[in-house]
N, CA, C and O atoms as CSV, one atom per row, in Angstrom:
chain,resi,resn,atom,element,x,y,z
A,1,MET,N,N,-4.724,100.384,-39.559
A,1,MET,CA,C,-5.426,98.920,-39.903
A,1,MET,C,C,-6.254,98.435,-38.445
A,1,MET,O,O,-6.024,98.663,-37.258
A,2,THR,N,N,-7.178,97.764,-39.058
A,2,THR,CA,C,-8.151,97.091,-37.898
A,2,THR,C,C,-7.912,95.652,-37.710
A,2,THR,O,O,-7.872,94.808,-38.605
A,3,GLU,N,N,-7.738,95.442,-36.296
A,3,GLU,CA,C,-7.378,94.295,-35.719
A,3,GLU,C,C,-8.547,93.172,-36.083
A,3,GLU,O,O,-9.652,93.694,-36.229
A,4,LEU,N,N,-8.524,92.012,-36.223
A,4,LEU,CA,C,-9.661,90.968,-36.447
A,4,LEU,C,C,-10.107,90.913,-34.997
A,4,LEU,O,O,-9.274,91.078,-34.106
A,5,PRO,N,N,-11.560,90.657,-34.684
A,5,PRO,CA,C,-11.823,90.205,-33.215
A,5,PRO,C,C,-11.215,88.600,-32.905
A,5,PRO,O,O,-10.758,87.772,-33.692
A,6,ILE,N,N,-11.393,88.551,-31.596
A,6,ILE,CA,C,-10.716,87.373,-31.187
A,6,ILE,C,C,-12.030,86.328,-30.888
A,6,ILE,O,O,-12.879,86.687,-30.072
A,7,TYR,N,N,-12.121,85.405,-31.380
A,7,TYR,CA,C,-13.439,84.424,-31.235
A,7,TYR,C,C,-12.926,83.029,-30.378
A,7,TYR,O,O,-11.845,82.444,-30.439
A,8,ASP,N,N,-13.669,82.850,-29.875
A,8,ASP,CA,C,-13.814,81.302,-28.741
A,8,ASP,C,C,-13.908,80.214,-29.777
A,8,ASP,O,O,-14.922,79.888,-30.395
A,9,LEU,N,N,-12.734,79.714,-29.871
A,9,LEU,CA,C,-12.771,78.307,-30.643
A,9,LEU,C,C,-12.814,76.946,-29.942
A,9,LEU,O,O,-12.743,75.865,-30.527
A,10,GLY,N,N,-12.959,77.151,-28.413
A,10,GLY,CA,C,-13.681,75.913,-27.881
A,10,GLY,C,C,-12.060,75.211,-27.806
A,10,GLY,O,O,-12.175,74.006,-28.025
A,11,MET,N,N,-10.853,75.529,-27.606
A,11,MET,CA,C,-9.781,74.595,-27.506
A,11,MET,C,C,-8.829,75.471,-26.686
A,11,MET,O,O,-8.878,76.697,-26.583
A,12,THR,N,N,-7.933,74.611,-26.108
A,12,THR,CA,C,-6.890,75.178,-25.734
A,12,THR,C,C,-5.544,75.760,-26.172
A,12,THR,O,O,-5.113,75.313,-27.235
A,13,ASP,N,N,-4.766,76.728,-25.507
A,13,ASP,CA,C,-3.594,77.020,-26.086
A,13,ASP,C,C,-2.739,76.083,-26.915
A,13,ASP,O,O,-2.174,76.290,-27.989
A,14,THR,N,N,-2.777,75.161,-26.264
A,14,THR,CA,C,-1.974,73.925,-26.519
A,14,THR,C,C,-2.327,73.195,-27.899
A,14,THR,O,O,-1.499,72.971,-28.782
A,15,GLU,N,N,-3.483,72.909,-27.942
A,15,GLU,CA,C,-4.434,72.423,-28.837
A,15,GLU,C,C,-4.228,73.571,-30.351
A,15,GLU,O,O,-3.902,73.249,-31.494
A,16,TYR,N,N,-4.474,74.588,-29.942
A,16,TYR,CA,C,-4.599,76.028,-31.008
A,16,TYR,C,C,-2.800,75.686,-31.464
A,16,TYR,O,O,-2.450,75.670,-32.644
A,17,ALA,N,N,-2.084,75.503,-30.614
A,17,ALA,CA,C,-0.607,75.595,-31.199
A,17,ALA,C,C,-0.212,74.490,-32.097
A,17,ALA,O,O,0.525,74.592,-33.077
A,18,ALA,N,N,-0.821,73.352,-31.622
A,18,ALA,CA,C,-0.367,71.859,-32.411
A,18,ALA,C,C,-1.303,72.187,-34.037
A,18,ALA,O,O,-0.809,71.981,-35.145
A,19,LEU,N,N,-2.526,72.653,-33.824
A,19,LEU,CA,C,-3.143,72.961,-35.234
A,19,LEU,C,C,-2.338,74.143,-36.050
A,19,LEU,O,O,-1.986,73.962,-37.216
A,20,THR,N,N,-2.147,75.033,-35.536
A,20,THR,CA,C,-1.143,76.184,-36.285
A,20,THR,C,C,-0.203,75.390,-36.882
A,20,THR,O,O,-0.326,75.202,-38.092
A,21,ALA,N,N,0.794,74.836,-36.245
A,21,ALA,CA,C,1.772,74.101,-36.785
A,21,ALA,C,C,1.474,73.289,-37.842
A,21,ALA,O,O,2.412,73.146,-38.626
A,22,LYS,N,N,0.319,72.630,-38.148
A,22,LYS,CA,C,-0.088,72.245,-39.454
A,22,LYS,C,C,-1.227,73.147,-40.032
A,22,LYS,O,O,-2.349,72.779,-40.380
A,23,SER,N,N,-0.764,74.251,-40.059
A,23,SER,CA,C,-1.409,75.313,-41.184
A,23,SER,C,C,-2.949,75.282,-40.854
A,23,SER,O,O,-3.789,75.281,-41.755
A,24,TYR,N,N,-3.248,75.260,-39.641
A,24,TYR,CA,C,-4.825,75.516,-39.478
A,24,TYR,C,C,-5.121,77.154,-39.612
A,24,TYR,O,O,-4.328,78.081,-39.446
A,25,ASN,N,N,-6.429,77.188,-39.943
A,25,ASN,CA,C,-6.555,78.891,-40.452
A,25,ASN,C,C,-8.097,79.103,-39.394
A,25,ASN,O,O,-9.246,78.682,-39.533
A,26,PRO,N,N,-7.484,79.889,-38.423
A,26,PRO,CA,C,-8.973,80.135,-37.595
A,26,PRO,C,C,-10.074,81.149,-38.439
A,26,PRO,O,O,-11.276,81.131,-38.175
A,27,THR,N,N,-9.557,81.922,-39.356
A,27,THR,CA,C,-10.314,82.525,-40.301
A,27,THR,C,C,-11.247,81.637,-41.388
A,27,THR,O,O,-12.208,82.058,-42.032
A,28,LEU,N,N,-10.755,80.476,-41.395
A,28,LEU,CA,C,-11.482,79.905,-42.553
A,28,LEU,C,C,-12.319,78.973,-41.468
A,28,LEU,O,O,-13.295,78.454,-42.008
A,29,GLU,N,N,-12.191,78.684,-40.261
A,29,GLU,CA,C,-13.042,78.054,-39.218
A,29,GLU,C,C,-14.229,78.922,-39.348
A,29,GLU,O,O,-15.360,78.635,-39.742
A,30,HIS,N,N,-13.727,80.071,-38.924
A,30,HIS,CA,C,-15.052,81.167,-38.658
A,30,HIS,C,C,-15.844,81.166,-39.863
A,30,HIS,O,O,-17.014,80.799,-39.749
A,31,GLN,N,N,-15.416,81.511,-40.996
A,31,GLN,CA,C,-16.174,81.353,-42.337
A,31,GLN,C,C,-16.860,80.466,-42.166
A,31,GLN,O,O,-18.046,80.797,-42.182
A,32,PHE,N,N,-16.632,79.125,-41.949
A,32,PHE,CA,C,-17.280,77.827,-41.941
A,32,PHE,C,C,-18.557,77.964,-41.034
A,32,PHE,O,O,-19.626,77.416,-41.305
A,33,LEU,N,N,-18.305,78.863,-39.775
A,33,LEU,CA,C,-19.231,79.017,-38.634
A,33,LEU,C,C,-20.465,80.244,-39.155
A,33,LEU,O,O,-21.665,80.215,-38.883
A,34,GLU,N,N,-19.714,81.303,-39.987
A,34,GLU,CA,C,-20.719,82.263,-40.434
A,34,GLU,C,C,-21.662,81.701,-41.632
A,34,GLU,O,O,-22.721,82.311,-41.780
A,35,VAL,N,N,-21.405,80.610,-42.505
A,35,VAL,CA,C,-22.359,80.212,-43.235
A,35,VAL,C,C,-23.400,79.050,-42.727
A,35,VAL,O,O,-24.272,78.482,-43.384
A,36,GLY,N,N,-23.027,78.870,-41.326
A,36,GLY,CA,C,-23.701,77.942,-40.434
A,36,GLY,C,C,-23.454,76.668,-40.408
A,36,GLY,O,O,-24.338,75.858,-40.130
A,37,GLU,N,N,-22.389,76.364,-40.656
A,37,GLU,CA,C,-21.592,74.975,-40.177
A,37,GLU,C,C,-21.587,74.765,-38.906
A,37,GLU,O,O,-21.342,75.665,-38.103
A,38,ASP,N,N,-21.851,73.571,-38.573
A,38,ASP,CA,C,-21.913,73.181,-37.013
A,38,ASP,C,C,-20.285,73.317,-36.654
A,38,ASP,O,O,-19.372,72.969,-37.403
A,39,PRO,N,N,-20.143,73.916,-35.309
A,39,PRO,CA,C,-18.885,74.357,-34.949
A,39,PRO,C,C,-18.142,72.991,-34.744
A,39,PRO,O,O,-16.974,73.160,-35.094
A,40,SER,N,N,-18.311,71.953,-34.400
A,40,SER,CA,C,-17.138,70.550,-34.351
A,40,SER,C,C,-16.897,70.450,-35.930
A,40,SER,O,O,-15.753,70.458,-36.384
A,41,GLN,N,N,-18.026,70.356,-36.743
A,41,GLN,CA,C,-17.507,70.227,-38.206
A,41,GLN,C,C,-16.582,71.106,-38.666
A,41,GLN,O,O,-15.510,70.739,-39.146
A,42,ALA,N,N,-16.973,72.438,-38.538
A,42,ALA,CA,C,-16.131,73.368,-38.881
A,42,ALA,C,C,-14.641,73.080,-38.528
A,42,ALA,O,O,-13.722,73.226,-39.334
A,43,LEU,N,N,-14.500,72.675,-37.296
A,43,LEU,CA,C,-13.224,72.566,-36.994
A,43,LEU,C,C,-12.516,71.329,-37.587
A,43,LEU,O,O,-11.298,71.270,-37.759
A,44,LYS,N,N,-13.384,70.357,-37.880
A,44,LYS,CA,C,-12.764,69.092,-38.642
A,44,LYS,C,C,-12.724,69.506,-40.037
A,44,LYS,O,O,-11.910,68.822,-40.657
A,45,LEU,N,N,-13.197,70.210,-40.617
A,45,LEU,CA,C,-13.059,70.707,-42.048
A,45,LEU,C,C,-12.025,71.787,-42.365
A,45,LEU,O,O,-11.544,71.858,-43.496
A,46,THR,N,N,-11.626,72.745,-41.258
A,46,THR,CA,C,-10.667,73.205,-41.058
A,46,THR,C,C,-9.221,72.446,-40.900
A,46,THR,O,O,-8.248,72.915,-41.492
A,47,ARG,N,N,-9.108,71.403,-40.187
A,47,ARG,CA,C,-8.128,70.613,-40.157
A,47,ARG,C,C,-7.888,69.846,-41.393
A,47,ARG,O,O,-6.720,69.531,-41.617
A,48,LEU,N,N,-8.720,69.525,-42.157
A,48,LEU,CA,C,-8.483,68.812,-43.337
A,48,LEU,C,C,-7.899,69.689,-44.527
A,48,LEU,O,O,-6.929,69.275,-45.163
A,49,VAL,N,N,-8.512,70.925,-44.822
A,49,VAL,CA,C,-8.127,71.616,-45.335
A,49,VAL,C,C,-6.689,72.115,-45.168
A,49,VAL,O,O,-5.986,72.305,-46.160
A,50,GLY,N,N,-6.222,72.341,-43.860
A,50,GLY,CA,C,-5.035,72.663,-43.283
A,50,GLY,C,C,-3.904,71.499,-43.768
A,50,GLY,O,O,-2.818,71.856,-44.224
A,51,LEU,N,N,-4.223,70.245,-43.642
A,51,LEU,CA,C,-3.582,69.058,-43.806
A,51,LEU,C,C,-3.253,68.998,-45.538
A,51,LEU,O,O,-2.235,68.386,-45.862
A,52,LEU,N,N,-3.914,69.486,-46.395
A,52,LEU,CA,C,-3.879,69.459,-47.647
A,52,LEU,C,C,-3.222,70.807,-48.386
A,52,LEU,O,O,-2.373,70.757,-49.275
A,53,GLN,N,N,-3.686,71.774,-47.936
A,53,GLN,CA,C,-3.115,73.073,-48.697
A,53,GLN,C,C,-1.666,73.106,-48.766
A,53,GLN,O,O,-1.500,73.478,-49.927
A,54,ASP,N,N,-0.920,73.007,-48.442
A,54,ASP,CA,C,0.447,73.208,-48.605
A,54,ASP,C,C,1.358,72.250,-49.761
A,54,ASP,O,O,2.092,72.635,-50.670
A,55,LYS,N,N,1.087,71.225,-49.442
A,55,LYS,CA,C,1.643,70.014,-50.029
A,55,LYS,C,C,0.816,69.029,-49.795
A,55,LYS,O,O,0.074,68.990,-48.814
A,56,PRO,N,N,0.892,68.055,-50.788
A,56,PRO,CA,C,0.311,66.516,-50.701
A,56,PRO,C,C,0.815,65.914,-49.727
A,56,PRO,O,O,1.874,66.400,-49.328
A,57,PRO,N,N,0.349,64.812,-49.067
A,57,PRO,CA,C,1.160,64.037,-48.131
A,57,PRO,C,C,1.930,63.118,-48.715
A,57,PRO,O,O,1.642,62.511,-49.746
A,58,GLU,N,N,2.851,63.007,-48.114
A,58,GLU,CA,C,4.121,62.158,-48.717
A,58,GLU,C,C,4.449,61.024,-47.956
A,58,GLU,O,O,4.760,60.021,-48.598
A,59,THR,N,N,4.450,60.965,-46.841
A,59,THR,CA,C,4.817,59.904,-45.965
A,59,THR,C,C,4.002,59.107,-45.655
A,59,THR,O,O,2.843,59.442,-45.897
A,60,GLU,N,N,4.206,57.813,-45.039
A,60,GLU,CA,C,2.472,56.946,-44.598
A,60,GLU,C,C,2.156,57.689,-43.356
A,60,GLU,O,O,0.964,57.983,-43.449
A,61,PRO,N,N,2.665,58.169,-42.164
A,61,PRO,CA,C,2.240,58.780,-41.180
A,61,PRO,C,C,1.419,60.060,-41.765
A,61,PRO,O,O,0.419,60.369,-41.116
A,62,GLU,N,N,1.661,60.676,-42.674
A,62,GLU,CA,C,1.229,61.989,-43.262
A,62,GLU,C,C,-0.015,61.346,-43.682
A,62,GLU,O,O,-0.936,61.704,-42.948
A,63,TRP,N,N,-0.454,60.365,-44.774
A,63,TRP,CA,C,-1.257,59.788,-45.301
A,63,TRP,C,C,-2.430,59.499,-44.064
A,63,TRP,O,O,-3.637,59.741,-44.072
A,64,GLU,N,N,-1.668,58.957,-43.134
A,64,GLU,CA,C,-2.602,58.226,-42.014
A,64,GLU,C,C,-3.349,59.436,-41.362
A,64,GLU,O,O,-4.513,59.204,-41.036
A,65,GLU,N,N,-2.968,60.421,-41.172
A,65,GLU,CA,C,-3.344,61.835,-40.532
A,65,GLU,C,C,-4.524,62.486,-41.497
A,65,GLU,O,O,-5.554,63.025,-41.091
A,66,VAL,N,N,-4.119,62.304,-42.876
A,66,VAL,CA,C,-5.166,62.744,-43.602
A,66,VAL,C,C,-6.502,62.093,-43.592
A,66,VAL,O,O,-7.615,62.591,-43.425
A,67,ILE,N,N,-6.006,60.427,-43.887
A,67,ILE,CA,C,-7.037,59.679,-43.857
A,67,ILE,C,C,-7.990,59.585,-42.492
A,67,ILE,O,O,-9.164,59.221,-42.423
A,68,SER,N,N,-7.172,59.996,-41.518
A,68,SER,CA,C,-8.130,60.143,-40.206
A,68,SER,C,C,-9.071,61.444,-40.139
A,68,SER,O,O,-10.189,61.558,-39.635
A,69,ALA,N,N,-8.381,62.262,-40.714
A,69,ALA,CA,C,-9.104,63.766,-40.779
A,69,ALA,C,C,-10.461,63.579,-41.640
A,69,ALA,O,O,-11.564,64.014,-41.309
A,70,ILE,N,N,-10.140,62.788,-42.898
A,70,ILE,CA,C,-11.304,62.623,-43.821
A,70,ILE,C,C,-12.661,61.568,-43.176
A,70,ILE,O,O,-13.849,61.575,-43.499
A,71,GLU,N,N,-11.923,60.696,-42.149
A,71,GLU,CA,C,-12.883,59.603,-41.800
A,71,GLU,C,C,-13.764,60.612,-40.629
A,71,GLU,O,O,-14.993,60.553,-40.595
A,72,ASP,N,N,-13.030,61.474,-39.749
A,72,ASP,CA,C,-13.633,62.439,-38.777
A,72,ASP,C,C,-14.594,63.371,-39.615
A,72,ASP,O,O,-15.647,63.616,-39.027
A,73,VAL,N,N,-14.476,63.854,-40.671
A,73,VAL,CA,C,-15.583,64.773,-41.512
A,73,VAL,C,C,-16.617,63.898,-41.763
A,73,VAL,O,O,-17.731,64.288,-41.414
A,74,CYS,N,N,-16.523,62.719,-42.325
A,74,CYS,CA,C,-17.230,61.968,-42.956
A,74,CYS,C,C,-17.900,61.076,-41.932
A,74,CYS,O,O,-19.007,60.631,-42.237
A,75,GLY,N,N,-17.400,60.767,-40.806
A,75,GLY,CA,C,-18.153,60.157,-39.883
A,75,GLY,C,C,-18.281,58.768,-40.068
A,75,GLY,O,O,-19.275,58.119,-39.741
A,76,GLU,N,N,-17.029,58.218,-40.716
A,76,GLU,CA,C,-17.009,56.668,-40.865
A,76,GLU,C,C,-15.809,56.524,-41.687
A,76,GLU,O,O,-15.206,57.343,-42.381
A,77,LYS,N,N,-15.555,54.954,-41.377
A,77,LYS,CA,C,-14.388,54.549,-41.870
A,77,LYS,C,C,-13.987,54.265,-43.272
A,77,LYS,O,O,-14.795,53.775,-44.061
A,78,THR,N,N,-12.633,54.588,-43.648
A,78,THR,CA,C,-12.455,54.552,-44.964
A,78,THR,C,C,-11.654,53.252,-45.372
A,78,THR,O,O,-10.779,52.892,-44.584
A,79,GLN,N,N,-11.857,52.508,-46.519
A,79,GLN,CA,C,-11.391,51.443,-46.921
A,79,GLN,C,C,-10.672,51.659,-48.128
A,79,GLN,O,O,-11.128,51.981,-49.225
A,80,LEU,N,N,-9.373,51.421,-47.760
A,80,LEU,CA,C,-8.244,51.661,-48.717
A,80,LEU,C,C,-7.665,50.402,-49.204
A,80,LEU,O,O,-6.725,50.422,-49.999
């Protein structure tokens, strides 16, 4: 079995652990980078996908986190 290479994701181990707990996928981020996405935008998109991939947000704090991630990706505030 071939091991995947290690990529510099530009974050600390603590940041990585926090993102992994929220279904962060470094492979997806790397795929965004391979197709030419800006590194900071790739991280934002990967975070948003991770927040939504397993289950929809159910609580107010979960919704706030998703809305914050959407605003981060779009670069503007969302009006609800």
